[in-house]
N, C-alpha and C positions, 0 to 999 in steps of 0.2 A: 504494500500500500504506500503511495507516495506521501512525502511529508506535507502536512497541512499547516497553514499559517495560524497564528493565534486568533486572528480575526475570523477565520473559517471555523475554528474550534468554538469560539463564542457563538457564532451563528448557529451551529449545529445544536448547541446546548440550550440557547435561550430563545430560539425562533418561536417556540410555542409555550413559553414560560407563562405560568398562571398562578393564581392564588393557591390553588390546590398543590401545585408543584412546590411553591414556597413553603407551605405547611409541612410537606415531607422533608424538605431541606432543613427546616427549623428543628423538627423533632430529631433528625439525624445529627444536626449540629450540637444539640443539647446532649445527646448520647455520647458523641465523640469527646465533648468537653469534659464530661464526667469521668471518662476513661483517661483523658490526657492530663488532667490536673495532678493526680498523684504521681504519674510517670514523669511529668515535667519537673516537679519538685525533686523527685528522687534522682533523676539523671543530672539535674543541676548540682545537687550535693555530691553525687558520685563523680562528677568531673572536677571537683575542687573549686568551682567558680561560685557555688552557692545556689540555694533554692530559687532566689529571685531571678538569677541568670537563666535557669532552666525554664522558668515561667515566661519570661520575656521572649525567649527563643521560640516557644510554641505560639506566642501571640503574634510577633512580627513575622516569623517564618510562615505561619499559617495564612496570614494576610497576603504577603508578597508572593509566595510560591503558589498558594491557592489561586491567586489571580493570574499568575503568569505560567503555571505548570502545563503539562502535556496531557492531562486527563481530568475528567470531571470528578473522579473518585479519590484522587491521590491526596492524602493528608500528610503534612510534614510536621516535624517537631524534634525536640531533644531525644536522642537515642543512646542506648547502651553501647552500641558499636563505636560511637565516637567518644563517649565519656572515658573509655579505656585509654585512648590516645591522649586525651586532654589532661588527665591526672598527671601523667608523666611530664607533659609540657609545663603545666602550672608549677609542679615541684621544681623543675629545672630552671625555667626562665620567668616564672611569675605569670600573672594574668596577661601582661603585654605580649609575651611569647605565644600564648595560646590564641590571643586575638589575631596576631599577625599571621600565624599558620592558618587560621580560619579565613582571613582575607585572601591570602595566597591561594588557598584551595578553591575559594569562590571564583577567583579569576581564571584558574585552570579549568574548572567545571564549565564556566561560561564559554570559554574558548572551545572546549570540546563540543559543546552543543552547537555553537555557532558554525564550526567547521563540519558539523554533521558526522561526528565520529562516535556517536553514542553507542552504536552497535558493537563496538569493540569491548564494551563492558560485559558482553556475554562470553568473552573468550577466557575468563577465569574459570577453571574447571570446577565442577560441582563438588568433588571431594575436598578441594581446597577451601571452598566457601563453607562447607559443613565443618571442616576442621577448625578454621579460625572462629566459627560461630560457637563451637564447643569451648575453644580456648578463651574467647571473650566471656562466656558464661562463667568459666572457672575463675577468671580474673576478677569479675564483678563480685562473685561470692567471697573470694579471698580478701579483696580490698574493702568489702563492707563488713568484714568480721569485726573490725574495730568498733564501728557504730553499733553492731548487734550486741557486742559484749560491754558497750559503754566505756571503752578505754581509748587511749591514744598512744600508739606505738610509733617508733621512728619511721619516717617515710623512706621508701626504697624505689629504685629504678624499675624493678620488675616484680611481678606477682610472686614468682618463685622465691625471691629474696624475702618478701613479706611473709610468705608461708613458713619459711625456715625460721624466721625471727620469733614466731609464736612458740616454737619448741624451746626457745631459750628462756622462756618465763619472764619474770620481773614485772608482772602486772597483776592487778586484782580486778576480776570481772564485776560489773555492776549487775546484781541479780535482778533488780527492777527493770533495767534496760533489756536484759535477756528475756524476761517474761513478756514485756511489751512487744518485742520483736516476734516471739513465738505466737503471741495472740494474733498478730497480723498474718503471719504465715499460715496459721491454722484456719483463719477466716477465708483466706484466698484459696486454700486447698479444699475446704469443706463446703464452701458456698456453691450451691447447685448452678451449673452452667446456664440453665434456662432463666435463672433469676438475674444473671449478669446483664441481660438485655434491658432490665428495668432499673437495676442499681449495681454498678460495678463493685466487685468484691474488694478491689484495692482501695477504693474511696471509702467503703464501709470500714475497712481495716484501719485506715488513718483516723477516721472519726472516733472509732472505739479506742484506739491507742491514746489519742489526745485527751479524751474524757477520762480514761483510766489514770493517766499520769497526773492530770489536773485535780480531779476529785479526791484522789487518795494522797495527794501531796507528795508524790514520788520525786526522785531526784534525777530522772533520766534527762539527758541533755536534749534541748529542743532546737528547732530551726532557728529561732531568734527573729530579729527585726526584718520585716519585709517592707522595703520602701514603696511608697505610693507614687511611682513614677515609671515611665517607660524607658527613660534613659538613666541608667545607673550612674552614681557618682564616679565610679571607676569605669572608664570605657576607653576604647582606642581613639587616639588622636594622632595627627601627623608628628607631634612632638615626642610621643613616647614609643614610637616604633624602634625596636632594638636593631638599629642599622648595622652595628658592629658584629652581629651574630646572624646575618641573613642566610648564610650558607647552611647554618644549623637547622633551618626550617624547611629545607628542600624535601628531605625524607618524610617528616611529619605531614607536610602539605600534600605530597604525593599519596601518602597513606589515606589521609582524610578524603582526598579526591577519589581514590579508588573505592574506598568503602562507601562513600556517598553515592557514587555512580552505580555500584553494584546493588546497593539497597534500592535505588530508584528503579533499576531494571527488574529486580526480583519482586518488588512490591507491585510494579506495573503488570508483571506477568500474572500475579495472583489476582489483581483487580480485573484484568482482561478476561481471565477464565470465569470470573464470577458475573461479569456484566456483559461480556461480548464486545466491549469498547476497547480498542487497542490504544495503549499508551504511545504517545508521540515522544519517544525517549529524548530526542535532541531538544525539543522544546522544554521538556521537563528539566534537563540539565541547564538550559539557559535560565529558567526561573529559579532553580535551586542555586545556581551560581550567583545570581543577583542577590538572592536572599542571604547567602553566606558572605557576600561582599558588604552588605549593609549591617548585619548583626553585630560585628565587633564594635561599631560606633554606638551601639546601644548598651554595650557591656555584656552582651549575651554570648552564647556558645554556638558551635556549628549545628546546623539542622540538616536532616535528610528525610526521605520518605519513611513513613512509619507504618509497618505492616499491620499491627494490631489495630491502630486507629483507623486505617483505611478499610479494614474488614468490618469494623463496627459501623463506619459510615455507609457502606454498601448494605450490610444486613439490616440497618435501621431504616432503609428506604430512601437514602440520599439520591438525588437526581443530578445535581450540578455541582460546580466548584463553590457554590454559595455555602455548602456544608462546611468547607474549610474556613471560609470567612466568618461564618456565624460562630463556629467553635472558638475562633480567636477572640471575637467580641465578647463571648461569654467568659472566657478566661481573663480577659481584661477587666470585666466587671467584678469577677471573683477576686482579682488581685486588689482592687480598691475597696470592695465591700466586706470581704471576709479575711482580710489580712490579719486582724487580731486573732482569729481562730487558727489560721495557717501557722502563725508564729509559734503556737503551742504544740505543734506536731513534733513528737520525739524523733530524733535521728535514727533510733533503733527501729522505729516503725517504717521509715523510708528504706532502711536496710532490708527489712523483711519483704517489702514490695519489690525491691531490686532483685533479691535472691530468687524469689518465686518467678518473676518475669524472666530472669536470665535462664532459669531451668526450663521454662516453657518455650524458649526460642530454639532449643536444641532439637534437631530433627531425628529423634530416637529411632523411628521406624526405618528411615532411610539408612541410618548407620547400621542397624541390626541386619538389614537386607544385604548391604555390601559386604559386611563381615561374614554373614551366614553363607553367602555365595562364593566366598574366598576370591574376590577380585583383588589380586595382589597389588597391582599398580594403584588402585583406589585406596586400599588399606594403608599402603606405605605413604602415599601423598597426604591422606587424612591424618595419620599419626604424626608425621613430621610437622604438619601445619599446627596441630594442637600443641606439640612440644615447643615449637618455635614461638608461638603466640605467648605462652605462659613464661617461658624461660627468657626469651629475647623481646621481640615486639611484633606488631602486626605486619609491618613492612617486610621483615624477614620471613614471616610465616607465609605471606602471599607469594613472595619470590621463590622461596624454597619449595613450597607445594606445587606451584605452577611449573617450575623447572623439572621436578620429579615426574609429574604427569606428562610434560612435554617430552622428556627423555624416553619414557615408556612408549609414548605415541610414535615418536620418530623411529624407535627400534622396531615397532610393529609394522609401520608402513614402509620402512626401508627394506623390508624383506622382498625385494624384487625377484621374481622367478624367471630364470633364463634357462631354457632347454634347447641345447644345440643338437640338431639332428642331421644325419645324411639324407639325401634325397631318396624318398620311398617310391620307386618306379611302379610297383604294383598298385599302390594307392592312387597314384596319378592316372594310371590306365583305367582303373575302376571309375574314375571321375570323368573319363573321356578326354583326357589331356594327352596329346601326342608329344612324346619326347624320346630321343634316342636312348637316353639313360646310360650313356657310355662314360660320362664324366664323373669321376669319383672325388673331384675337388670342389664341388659345390656343396655348401652347407647352409642350413636354415636355422636361425635362432629365434625361437618363439618367446617373446618377452611379455611379462604381466606385472604391472605395478609401476609407480612413478620413478622416473630416472632423475634423481636429484642428489645433492651432495652426500646424503647419508647412504645412498645405494651404490655409489661409484666403486667402492671396494669389491662388492660382489660382481659388478659389471666387469671389472678388470680380470677377476679370477676366471670368469667364464670364457675369456678370450685370450688366455695366456699362450695357448699352443695353436697357432694358425699357420705353421710353416708350409703345409701342403694344401692350403686353402686358396683356390683361385677366386671364387666368388662367395662372399658371405652375405646372406640375405637376412636382414633384421625385420622380422614380422612384428610390428609395433601397434597393432590394433588395440592391444591391452595396456598401452602406456598412455595414461590420461594427461600427464604433464612432464615437462622437462625444465630444469633450471639451468643456469649458466654453467654450473659444474658438470651437469650431464652433457651439455653441448660440447664442452671441452673434451670430454671422454670420447664422444663420437668423432671429433676431429682427430684425436690421437689414433683411434682405431682406423679411420680412413687413411691417415698417413702411413700407418704400419702396413696395411694391405697394399697401398700404392707403391711403396718402396720394394715390395717383393713381387710386383707385377700383378697384383690381385685387384679386385673390384669390390667396393662396398655398395650394396643395394638395400633399398627400403621397400617394405610392403605394408599396405594398410595403415599408414601413419595417421594417428588420431589428429583431429582438427586442431586441438589446443597445442599439441606438440609441433605440428606443422607450422603454426604461426611463429613459435619461438625459433624454429630452424630457419625460417625465412628472414626473421629480424636479424639473426646472426650471420646471414649470408651463407649458411651451410648448404642450403638447397642449390644455390648458384655455384658453390665450390665443387660439390659432388656431381652436380649436373641433373637437370630435370629428367633426363633419360634413364636415370637410375632409381626413379621412384615409380612404384607400381601399385595397382589396386589390391592385388593379392600376391601371395608368395608363389602360387602356381605360375602366374605370368612371368614373375622374375626368374623362376627356374628355367622356363622355356627360353627366355631371352639370354640368360647366362650361357646356356649350351649353344645357342645360335651364334654367339659371338666367338666361340672357340676358346680353347684353354691351352696356354703355353705348357703347362705341366703334362697334359695329355700328348701334345705334339712332341715333346722331348722324350716321352716314354716310347712313342712309335718310332722315333728316329733311332733310338738305341736298340 
């Protein structure tokens, strides 16, 4: 389907907009806001930027990306996948570093969408995505253990270091905080799914936790002050950009861009399956890029497409992008009207929300299926992605997992099959082809598979011994592509045969391969007269031309 402009998307969505449609969008917007509120607070705290930053992210991101995005159902907001990267940035460079990485990522995402390169987000293999999804879930659970236990342990660069630190002891858990966190976890697990459509379990858990901590006078640490403003006191400005450390932000910005783009693609795929409306991924990345460019100047954190909120929007009957805009307006009102209550929510309660949410993002069924079927390449890529995510970082996880899958894939497709045969006179006669059949120096090589850099080794092995070959016919109907390395190998084979007085012929060359051979002037060099529709035609022609080896045999 061709890319459609934002104007066309608006026309498709709002051409028949009515009061009844708005009522559906309003109900869906209320439902999404109820789900988004606890998640925005939790992911804001989880990123190290604070609950207010997470809330503003969902408000501003929902408005901007909702208005400029590539699908009517896509809802954006603060996400766990980005909070994992942000906590490291905040610990290392402060809020300014996190904001600049967000701005840099937004520019990259905008450029990708503008250049219509969004389809490349689908090139990250599924095992890698599932691997770092599990890794992210583990990181969130590990890093939220402090809040769940009501303690404060030293910050670390990686989740693995944080986990090891707990075994060293030196802290006293707050039993009241633990009990509050367990109450939230229990509510989210036990709350019937069908009731979630009417009242989200995460929101109920936060309300119960706040009331429990307040009415019993417990000492669990709470969120604290929520400013009644959209632009936080601390925000990005041109004067506080860390210019001296710009190169340090390349890897984090690339990671945020990759994660944001992948989330947009996956969320769009899920939304498309549910609604039948395809996501315009390039337009989504343009909107998402602009949103992330703007958010640092509000003091907020990165935003990306949110799977849970998008599914709630669709299941609640949402019809247009007004759902995203309405949900942002409701969150804005909640920020100003309910801030005194939000401030009393314990951090342990947010930890409970994050842990359950993280657990639910893991695709357990897909993981069990891959391991149950013993797909080795998937298992290795998945495992390496998980370990790299927890021990190192998400950038390493994506690169390592993708390289592993790519290596297995190259090894599999590089297995080009080459079968060199002498001319079968009996078979030719059965097919009504007349040939003298006296030349024993004509061979046919039947090739199947792509001839590219990873297959050149096997190609060379197949033609090491051609000393008594006068005409070598390459039957290439089964070779769908050739790269420049493959062309060089064909040149070498041609020169090898030419020097010994032989001829290289081609039969049934695939159209894609033919185009490459013409671009490299290989067809002109070898001669159009040496290209045939079938190997049978080439055999007849090879014998007609005569063979110097046969002539020398007769002369002797």
